[in-house]
C-alpha positions as CSV (number, residue, x, y, z in Angstrom):
1,X,0.1,0.2,0.0
2,X,1.7,3.3,-1.1
3,X,-0.7,5.6,1.0
4,X,-3.4,6.1,3.8
5,X,-7.2,5.9,3.1
6,X,-9.5,8.0,4.3
7,X,-11.8,7.0,7.0
8,X,-14.3,9.7,6.9
9,X,-13.0,11.5,10.0
10,X,-11.3,14.9,9.7
11,X,-8.0,13.5,11.3
12,X,-4.7,13.9,9.8
13,X,-3.2,10.3,8.4
14,X,-0.3,9.1,10.1
15,X,3.1,9.5,8.5
16,X,4.3,5.9,9.2
17,X,3.4,2.7,7.1
18,X,1.6,-0.1,9.0
19,X,1.1,-3.8,8.0
20,X,-1.7,-3.9,10.4
21,X,-5.3,-5.8,9.1
22,X,-6.6,-3.6,12.0
23,X,-5.4,-0.5,11.0
24,X,-8.2,1.8,10.1
25,X,-5.8,4.0,7.8
26,X,-3.5,1.2,6.0
27,X,-5.5,-1.8,6.8
28,X,-9.6,-3.2,6.3
29,X,-11.1,-2.1,9.7
30,X,-13.9,0.2,9.0
31,X,-15.1,3.1,11.6
32,X,-18.6,3.4,12.7
33,X,-20.3,4.8,15.5
34,X,-19.1,7.2,18.4
35,X,-16.0,9.1,18.6
36,X,-14.6,10.0,22.5
37,X,-11.6,11.7,23.5
38,X,-9.2,11.2,26.9
39,X,-6.2,10.5,28.0
40,X,-4.1,7.9,27.9
41,X,-3.3,5.6,31.0
42,X,-1.8,2.8,29.6
43,X,-0.3,1.7,26.1
44,X,1.6,-1.2,24.3
45,X,2.8,-0.3,21.3
46,X,1.0,-2.3,18.3
47,X,-1.4,-4.1,20.5
48,X,-3.8,-1.7,22.8
49,X,-4.2,1.3,24.7
50,X,-6.5,2.5,27.7
51,X,-7.9,5.7,27.1
52,X,-9.6,7.2,30.8
53,X,-12.4,9.6,29.5
54,X,-13.6,11.9,32.6
55,X,-17.5,13.5,32.7
56,X,-19.1,15.1,35.2
57,X,-22.8,14.8,36.1
58,X,-25.4,16.5,38.1
59,X,-26.7,14.9,41.7
60,X,-29.9,16.6,42.5
61,X,-29.0,15.0,46.2
62,X,-25.9,16.8,46.4
63,X,-26.7,19.9,44.5
64,X,-23.3,19.7,42.9
65,X,-21.2,18.1,39.9
66,X,-20.2,14.7,40.9
67,X,-17.0,13.4,38.4
68,X,-17.0,10.2,36.5
69,X,-14.6,8.4,35.1
70,X,-14.2,5.5,32.5
71,X,-11.9,3.4,30.8
72,X,-12.3,2.4,27.3
73,X,-9.9,-0.3,25.6
74,X,-8.6,0.6,22.5
75,X,-6.8,-1.2,19.7
76,X,-3.4,1.0,18.7
77,X,-2.1,0.7,15.4
78,X,1.5,0.3,15.1
79,X,1.9,3.6,12.7
80,X,0.5,5.6,15.7
81,X,3.0,6.5,18.4
82,X,1.0,7.4,21.4
83,X,2.7,7.6,25.1
84,X,1.2,7.4,28.5
85,X,-0.4,11.2,29.3
86,X,-1.5,11.7,25.7
87,X,-4.5,13.0,24.6
88,X,-5.9,10.7,22.0
89,X,-9.4,10.5,20.0
90,X,-10.9,7.1,19.5
91,X,-13.3,5.7,17.4
92,X,-15.9,3.0,17.3
93,X,-15.7,0.1,15.2
94,X,-16.3,-3.7,14.8
95,X,-15.2,-6.1,17.9
96,X,-11.5,-6.5,17.4
97,X,-11.1,-8.8,20.7
98,X,-13.1,-9.1,23.4
99,X,-13.2,-5.8,25.3
100,X,-11.8,-4.0,22.6
101,X,-14.3,-2.4,19.9
102,X,-12.6,1.1,19.1
103,X,-9.5,1.8,17.7
104,X,-7.5,4.8,18.0
105,X,-7.5,7.4,15.2
106,X,-5.7,10.2,16.5
107,X,-2.9,11.2,19.2
108,X,-2.5,14.7,20.1
109,X,0.6,16.0,22.1
110,X,0.2,15.9,26.3
111,X,0.8,19.3,27.8
112,X,3.0,19.8,30.2
113,X,0.6,20.5,33.3
114,X,-0.5,16.7,32.2
115,X,2.9,15.1,32.5
116,X,3.5,16.6,35.7
117,X,-0.1,15.5,36.7
118,X,0.7,11.9,35.8
119,X,3.8,11.6,37.1
120,X,2.5,13.4,40.6
C-alpha cells in the first residue's frame, strides 16, 4: 500500500506505514458509531491502549456536579505513536477482541501540566 485511505473522519493520516489488518488507515478496519477522546493511561505499542474518559454529572441530592470516570480499551495501530499522558481520539469499530471495540485514530501531544499530573 502506498498511501493511507480516507476513513471518513476529519483526522490527519499518520506519516508511518504499517501492515496491521486492524489499522483504519492501512488495513481494512472500518469506522462506525461514536468518537471519544481522553487521556492515555496505558499503552502497549502495536496492541492496545487504555483511555480514561472523564465527565461530570449533576447530583440532585448533593446539589453539585460529580466527576465520573471510565476506562475504554482501544486497538493501537503500530503506525501511531502514543505515550502515556497523551490525549487521544478513538472511534468505534467492530469488535477486535473481547473488550476492544474502539481504535485509536489520532494523537495529540500532552501538555506539560498533564505530564506533571501523571507523574505526581
